[in-house]
C-alpha positions as a LaTeX table, in Angstrom:
\begin{tabular}{lrrr}
\hline
Residue & $x$ (\AA) & $y$ (\AA) & $z$ (\AA) \\
\hline
Met1 & $-3.78$ & 9.68 & 6.80 \\
Ala2 & $-6.09$ & 7.36 & 4.98 \\
Ala3 & $-3.72$ & 6.57 & 2.02 \\
Ser4 & $-0.94$ & 5.83 & 4.62 \\
Leu5 & $-2.92$ & 3.43 & 6.84 \\
Ile6 & $-4.09$ & 1.33 & 3.54 \\
Arg7 & $-0.68$ & 1.32 & 2.37 \\
Leu8 & 0.74 & 0.52 & 5.71 \\
His9 & $-1.39$ & $-2.79$ & 5.76 \\
Phe10 & $-0.33$ & $-3.59$ & 2.22 \\
His11 & 3.21 & $-3.41$ & 2.96 \\
Asp12 & 2.87 & $-5.65$ & 6.01 \\
Cys13 & 1.09 & $-8.44$ & 4.23 \\
Phe14 & 3.51 & $-8.46$ & 1.35 \\
Val15 & 6.42 & $-9.34$ & 3.69 \\
Gln16 & 6.01 & $-12.67$ & 5.56 \\
Gly17 & 2.31 & $-12.08$ & 5.73 \\
Cys18 & $-0.09$ & $-9.90$ & 7.70 \\
Asp19 & 1.96 & $-9.96$ & 11.24 \\
Ala20 & 2.93 & $-6.23$ & 11.89 \\
Ser21 & 6.58 & $-7.22$ & 11.06 \\
Ile22 & 6.37 & $-3.87$ & 9.43 \\
Leu23 & 5.96 & $-2.37$ & 12.81 \\
Leu24 & 9.04 & $-3.61$ & 14.88 \\
Asp25 & 12.06 & $-1.46$ & 15.49 \\
Asp26 & 15.89 & $-1.98$ & 14.94 \\
Thr27 & 17.38 & $-4.15$ & 17.99 \\
Ser28 & 20.49 & $-5.81$ & 18.43 \\
Ser29 & 18.77 & $-9.44$ & 16.88 \\
Ile30 & 16.13 & $-7.50$ & 14.67 \\
Thr31 & 16.73 & $-5.74$ & 11.51 \\
Ser32 & 13.51 & $-3.24$ & 10.84 \\
Glu33 & 11.55 & $-3.44$ & 7.63 \\
Lys34 & 10.99 & 0.21 & 8.22 \\
Thr35 & 14.54 & 1.10 & 6.73 \\
Ala36 & 13.80 & $-1.02$ & 3.60 \\
Arg37 & 14.07 & 0.66 & 0.38 \\
Pro38 & 10.35 & 0.76 & $-0.42$ \\
Asn39 & 9.61 & 1.84 & 2.97 \\
Ala40 & 12.17 & 4.44 & 4.22 \\
Asn41 & 11.09 & 7.85 & 3.93 \\
Ser42 & 7.72 & 6.52 & 2.40 \\
Val43 & 5.72 & 4.56 & 4.89 \\
Arg44 & 3.69 & 6.37 & 7.29 \\
Gly45 & 0.96 & 5.86 & 10.13 \\
Tyr46 & 3.17 & 4.19 & 12.72 \\
Glu47 & 2.24 & 6.53 & 15.32 \\
Val48 & $-1.60$ & 6.06 & 14.35 \\
Ile49 & $-1.17$ & 2.36 & 15.46 \\
Asp50 & 0.71 & 2.76 & 18.51 \\
Asp51 & $-1.80$ & 4.99 & 19.83 \\
Val52 & $-4.43$ & 2.75 & 18.88 \\
Lys53 & $-2.61$ & 0.12 & 20.72 \\
Ser54 & $-1.68$ & 1.76 & 23.94 \\
Gln55 & $-5.47$ & 2.80 & 24.32 \\
Leu56 & $-6.41$ & $-0.89$ & 23.69 \\
Glu57 & $-3.77$ & $-2.50$ & 26.19 \\
Ser58 & $-5.30$ & $-0.05$ & 28.88 \\
Gln59 & $-8.82$ & $-1.29$ & 28.06 \\
Cys60 & $-7.99$ & $-5.13$ & 27.14 \\
Pro61 & $-4.36$ & $-6.01$ & 27.76 \\
Gly62 & $-3.26$ & $-8.82$ & 25.70 \\
Ile63 & $-5.87$ & $-9.34$ & 23.72 \\
Val64 & $-5.67$ & $-7.47$ & 19.99 \\
Ser65 & $-2.68$ & $-8.11$ & 18.17 \\
Cys66 & $-0.80$ & $-5.09$ & 16.57 \\
Ala67 & $-1.58$ & $-7.07$ & 12.95 \\
Asp68 & $-5.45$ & $-6.84$ & 13.75 \\
Ile69 & $-5.11$ & $-3.22$ & 14.47 \\
Val70 & $-3.41$ & $-2.43$ & 11.14 \\
Ala71 & $-6.23$ & $-4.37$ & 9.13 \\
Val72 & $-8.96$ & $-2.58$ & 10.97 \\
Ala73 & $-7.28$ & 0.59 & 10.36 \\
Ala74 & $-6.85$ & 0.07 & 6.77 \\
Arg75 & $-10.65$ & $-0.44$ & 6.91 \\
Asp76 & $-11.64$ & 2.28 & 8.77 \\
Ala77 & $-9.34$ & 4.40 & 6.54 \\
Ser78 & $-11.19$ & 3.73 & 3.29 \\
Glu79 & $-14.46$ & 4.03 & 5.13 \\
Ala80 & $-13.42$ & 7.45 & 6.48 \\
Val81 & $-12.58$ & 8.96 & 3.03 \\
Asn82 & $-16.12$ & 7.33 & 1.60 \\
Gly83 & $-14.31$ & 4.33 & 0.18 \\
Pro84 & $-15.64$ & 0.68 & 0.72 \\
Thr85 & $-15.87$ & $-0.85$ & 3.86 \\
Trp86 & $-15.53$ & $-4.70$ & 4.40 \\
Thr87 & $-15.60$ & $-7.46$ & 7.59 \\
Val88 & $-12.39$ & $-7.71$ & 8.89 \\
Asn89 & $-11.42$ & $-11.21$ & 9.69 \\
Leu90 & $-9.45$ & $-11.54$ & 13.14 \\
Gly91 & $-7.36$ & $-13.38$ & 15.30 \\
Arg92 & $-4.03$ & $-12.43$ & 13.37 \\
Arg93 & $-0.74$ & $-12.77$ & 15.81 \\
Asp94 & 2.05 & $-10.77$ & 15.85 \\
Ser95 & 5.52 & $-11.85$ & 14.63 \\
Thr96 & 8.67 & $-12.07$ & 16.63 \\
Asp97 & 11.08 & $-10.97$ & 13.88 \\
Ala98 & 11.12 & $-8.96$ & 10.52 \\
Ser99 & 12.25 & $-9.42$ & 7.32 \\
Arg100 & 14.26 & $-6.53$ & 5.54 \\
Ala101 & 15.25 & $-8.84$ & 2.94 \\
Gly102 & 11.64 & $-9.91$ & 2.33 \\
Ala103 & 10.86 & $-6.10$ & 2.23 \\
Glu104 & 13.60 & $-5.18$ & $-0.56$ \\
Ser105 & 12.53 & $-8.35$ & $-2.76$ \\
Asp106 & 8.41 & $-8.85$ & $-2.14$ \\
Leu107 & 7.29 & $-5.45$ & $-2.37$ \\
Pro108 & 6.08 & $-3.92$ & $-5.93$ \\
Gly109 & 8.29 & $-1.41$ & $-7.19$ \\
Phe110 & 7.34 & 1.95 & $-8.97$ \\
Asn111 & 9.20 & 1.21 & $-11.93$ \\
Asp112 & 8.02 & $-2.70$ & $-12.20$ \\
Pro113 & 6.49 & $-3.83$ & $-15.68$ \\
Leu114 & 3.14 & $-5.39$ & $-15.83$ \\
Asp115 & 4.24 & $-9.03$ & $-16.06$ \\
Arg116 & 6.67 & $-8.55$ & $-12.56$ \\
Leu117 & 3.54 & $-6.81$ & $-10.92$ \\
Val118 & 1.36 & $-9.83$ & $-11.71$ \\
Glu119 & 4.08 & $-12.14$ & $-10.68$ \\
Arg120 & 4.48 & $-10.30$ & $-7.24$ \\
Phe121 & 0.57 & $-10.32$ & $-6.67$ \\
Asp122 & 0.21 & $-14.16$ & $-7.81$ \\
Ala123 & 3.27 & $-15.04$ & $-5.31$ \\
Lys124 & 0.63 & $-13.91$ & $-2.64$ \\
Gly125 & $-1.96$ & $-15.78$ & $-3.90$ \\
Leu126 & $-3.88$ & $-12.45$ & $-5.63$ \\
Ser127 & $-5.09$ & $-12.34$ & $-9.18$ \\
Ala128 & $-4.15$ & $-9.61$ & $-11.91$ \\
Arg129 & $-7.87$ & $-8.40$ & $-11.04$ \\
Asp130 & $-7.28$ & $-8.38$ & $-7.19$ \\
Met131 & $-3.99$ & $-6.39$ & $-8.43$ \\
Val132 & $-5.90$ & $-3.64$ & $-10.53$ \\
Ala133 & $-8.47$ & $-3.43$ & $-7.62$ \\
Leu134 & $-5.82$ & $-2.90$ & $-4.82$ \\
Ser135 & $-3.85$ & $-0.50$ & $-7.20$ \\
Gly136 & $-7.17$ & 1.68 & $-7.01$ \\
Ser137 & $-6.45$ & 2.74 & $-3.62$ \\
His138 & $-4.10$ & 5.37 & $-5.65$ \\
Thr139 & $-7.03$ & 7.09 & $-5.92$ \\
Ile140 & $-6.20$ & 8.80 & $-2.87$ \\
Gly141 & $-2.50$ & 9.90 & $-1.47$ \\
Gln142 & 0.85 & 11.04 & $-2.86$ \\
Ala143 & 3.88 & 10.01 & $-4.23$ \\
Arg144 & 7.54 & 11.56 & $-3.97$ \\
Cys145 & 9.04 & 12.97 & $-6.87$ \\
Ala146 & 11.91 & 10.25 & $-6.73$ \\
Thr147 & 9.29 & 7.73 & $-7.72$ \\
Phe148 & 7.90 & 9.67 & $-10.79$ \\
Arg149 & 10.83 & 11.80 & $-12.42$ \\
Gly150 & 11.52 & 9.24 & $-14.59$ \\
Arg151 & 8.31 & 9.12 & $-16.16$ \\
Ile152 & 7.51 & 12.50 & $-16.47$ \\
Tyr153 & 10.83 & 13.26 & $-18.03$ \\
Gly154 & 11.36 & 10.37 & $-20.01$ \\
Asn155 & 9.11 & 11.43 & $-23.10$ \\
Gly156 & 7.32 & 8.22 & $-23.06$ \\
Ser157 & 4.36 & 7.61 & $-25.37$ \\
Asp158 & 2.45 & 6.38 & $-22.31$ \\
Ile159 & 2.24 & 9.90 & $-20.82$ \\
Asp160 & 0.23 & 12.78 & $-21.73$ \\
Ala161 & 2.22 & 15.84 & $-22.38$ \\
Asp162 & $-0.04$ & 18.33 & $-20.50$ \\
Phe163 & 0.31 & 16.09 & $-17.47$ \\
Ala164 & 3.99 & 15.83 & $-17.62$ \\
Ala165 & 4.46 & 19.34 & $-17.78$ \\
Thr166 & 2.30 & 20.17 & $-14.85$ \\
Arg167 & 4.30 & 17.35 & $-12.78$ \\
Arg168 & 7.73 & 18.83 & $-13.75$ \\
Gly169 & 6.74 & 22.36 & $-12.03$ \\
Gln170 & 7.23 & 20.64 & $-8.75$ \\
Cys171 & 9.61 & 18.00 & $-9.57$ \\
Pro172 & 13.12 & 19.40 & $-10.90$ \\
Ser173 & 14.78 & 16.65 & $-13.46$ \\
Val174 & 18.15 & 16.48 & $-11.38$ \\
Ala175 & 18.30 & 13.42 & $-9.25$ \\
Gly176 & 18.41 & 14.61 & $-5.45$ \\
Asp177 & 16.37 & 18.07 & $-6.05$ \\
Gly178 & 13.17 & 17.90 & $-4.69$ \\
Asn179 & 13.07 & 14.03 & $-4.27$ \\
Asn180 & 10.82 & 14.27 & $-1.36$ \\
Asn181 & 8.29 & 16.96 & $-2.98$ \\
Leu182 & 4.97 & 15.36 & $-3.11$ \\
Ala183 & 2.32 & 15.48 & $-5.91$ \\
Pro184 & $-1.27$ & 13.73 & $-5.46$ \\
Leu185 & $-1.67$ & 10.05 & $-7.36$ \\
Asp186 & $-4.75$ & 11.53 & $-8.87$ \\
Leu187 & $-4.49$ & 14.91 & $-10.15$ \\
Val188 & $-8.29$ & 15.14 & $-10.23$ \\
Thr189 & $-9.85$ & 14.20 & $-6.93$ \\
Pro190 & $-7.19$ & 13.73 & $-4.85$ \\
Asn191 & $-8.81$ & 13.19 & $-1.65$ \\
Ser192 & $-11.71$ & 11.45 & $-2.99$ \\
Phe193 & $-12.32$ & 7.42 & $-3.08$ \\
Asp194 & $-13.52$ & 7.18 & $-6.59$ \\
Asn195 & $-12.98$ & 5.46 & $-9.66$ \\
Asn196 & $-11.15$ & 8.69 & $-11.28$ \\
Tyr197 & $-7.69$ & 6.72 & $-10.74$ \\
Phe198 & $-8.81$ & 4.48 & $-13.49$ \\
Arg199 & $-10.02$ & 7.19 & $-16.07$ \\
Asn200 & $-6.69$ & 9.01 & $-15.54$ \\
Leu201 & $-5.07$ & 5.55 & $-16.69$ \\
Met202 & $-7.28$ & 5.53 & $-20.06$ \\
Glu203 & $-6.00$ & 9.45 & $-20.49$ \\
Arg204 & $-2.15$ & 8.29 & $-20.02$ \\
Arg205 & $-2.29$ & 10.26 & $-16.87$ \\
Gly206 & $-1.32$ & 7.61 & $-14.12$ \\
Leu207 & 1.58 & 9.38 & $-12.10$ \\
Leu208 & 3.93 & 6.10 & $-11.29$ \\
Gln209 & 5.13 & 3.94 & $-14.13$ \\
Ser210 & 3.63 & 0.92 & $-12.37$ \\
Asp211 & 0.22 & 2.78 & $-12.18$ \\
Gln212 & 0.21 & 3.32 & $-15.96$ \\
Val213 & 1.26 & $-0.22$ & $-17.35$ \\
Leu214 & $-2.36$ & $-1.23$ & $-15.77$ \\
Phe215 & $-3.42$ & 0.19 & $-18.85$ \\
Ser216 & $-0.87$ & 0.00 & $-21.51$ \\
Gly217 & $-1.97$ & $-2.37$ & $-24.37$ \\
Gly218 & $-1.67$ & $-5.33$ & $-22.22$ \\
Ser219 & $-3.96$ & $-7.95$ & $-20.35$ \\
Thr220 & $-5.24$ & $-5.61$ & $-17.61$ \\
Asp221 & $-6.81$ & $-2.88$ & $-19.86$ \\
Ser222 & $-10.35$ & $-4.23$ & $-19.94$ \\
Ile223 & $-10.23$ & $-4.20$ & $-16.09$ \\
Val224 & $-9.26$ & $-0.69$ & $-16.18$ \\
Asp225 & $-11.71$ & 0.20 & $-18.46$ \\
Glu226 & $-14.48$ & $-1.61$ & $-16.42$ \\
Tyr227 & $-13.48$ & 0.18 & $-13.38$ \\
Ser228 & $-13.59$ & 3.37 & $-15.05$ \\
Arg229 & $-17.01$ & 3.14 & $-16.13$ \\
Asp230 & $-18.27$ & 1.00 & $-12.96$ \\
Ala231 & $-17.47$ & 2.59 & $-9.65$ \\
Ser232 & $-19.82$ & $-0.14$ & $-8.08$ \\
Ala233 & $-17.74$ & $-2.89$ & $-9.63$ \\
Phe234 & $-14.51$ & $-1.27$ & $-8.66$ \\
Asn235 & $-15.68$ & $-0.81$ & $-4.74$ \\
Ser236 & $-16.80$ & $-4.36$ & $-4.25$ \\
Asp237 & $-13.88$ & $-5.62$ & $-5.79$ \\
Phe238 & $-11.56$ & $-3.56$ & $-4.01$ \\
Ala239 & $-13.19$ & $-4.43$ & $-0.85$ \\
Ala240 & $-13.09$ & $-8.30$ & $-1.51$ \\
Ala241 & $-9.30$ & $-7.99$ & $-2.57$ \\
Met242 & $-8.58$ & $-6.06$ & 0.54 \\
Val243 & $-10.02$ & $-9.01$ & 2.61 \\
Arg244 & $-7.90$ & $-11.55$ & 0.64 \\
Met245 & $-5.01$ & $-9.50$ & 1.00 \\
Gly246 & $-5.76$ & $-9.22$ & 4.83 \\
Asp247 & $-5.80$ & $-13.23$ & 4.86 \\
Ile248 & $-2.06$ & $-13.64$ & 3.53 \\
Glu249 & $-0.44$ & $-15.95$ & 5.82 \\
Pro250 & $-1.55$ & $-14.95$ & 9.33 \\
Leu251 & 0.09 & $-16.40$ & 12.39 \\
Thr252 & $-2.62$ & $-18.13$ & 14.42 \\
Gly253 & $-2.75$ & $-20.33$ & 17.23 \\
Ser254 & 0.14 & $-20.56$ & 19.24 \\
Arg255 & 2.42 & $-19.24$ & 16.35 \\
Gly256 & 3.64 & $-15.64$ & 16.84 \\
Glu257 & 2.59 & $-13.28$ & 19.78 \\
Val258 & 0.22 & $-10.40$ & 21.02 \\
Arg259 & 2.76 & $-7.65$ & 21.46 \\
Arg260 & 2.29 & $-5.54$ & 24.47 \\
Val261 & 3.90 & $-2.50$ & 22.14 \\
Cys262 & 3.88 & $-2.72$ & 18.38 \\
Thr263 & 7.26 & $-1.53$ & 17.91 \\
Ala264 & 8.91 & $-4.57$ & 19.84 \\
Val265 & 8.42 & $-8.12$ & 20.79 \\
Asn266 & 7.42 & $-9.12$ & 24.37 \\
Ala267 & 10.37 & $-9.68$ & 26.96 \\
Ala268 & 10.84 & $-13.07$ & 28.03 \\
Ala269 & 8.92 & $-13.49$ & 31.19 \\
\hline
\end{tabular}
């Protein structure tokens, strides 16, 4: 679950800040972010957060927010797969609403060009270097055929032919067929948190188009090249970027609440 828990934190923070809004289920007054296009059939790990929350509530009720649990789980997930660790700032509170529209508009897309990706991260106060470092989380985890079909069948000059042929084996060309078939984002070391992801990009073996554009003759090529050669630089930059991402627009003080159950807002007393 490591990749999924890191991604859950990312998808939470990019939509109205790190406020656990992604965890809320549909109600008569809340339209859940879980069914938004970037999240549906894709984001996982909700039950891990729910389990942690229930254990915490039995020990110290009403103290630890769901938003903080998501942030700490992402750090622990990285550490569990021998990735970097960092000190998580705490004190976030949970939102009392969700934004499906925000999830549709603010989260990066798997076909986004480089300039669009830079814009999306800049809008959240994150630099292009932060973006490349955070993209390095694709050193672990998997992607659905539907997200990379266009790339492996597009015969573009930015994809290694042997790599494309390998990936076609599990991803049929016809839209709808095998949409949910999975492939590792890092073909070489799919379960190890390392800097192979960046080496893959330099060999035109990025699985998603939004991965490969980071090394495609543009402004971020030099960062990819640096990280491919210097794992410690990547690790330290990734940790720092995760801290900055975790600080996006938190609810503090009297704003928001500490939910008793992560999937629903607290009932009025």
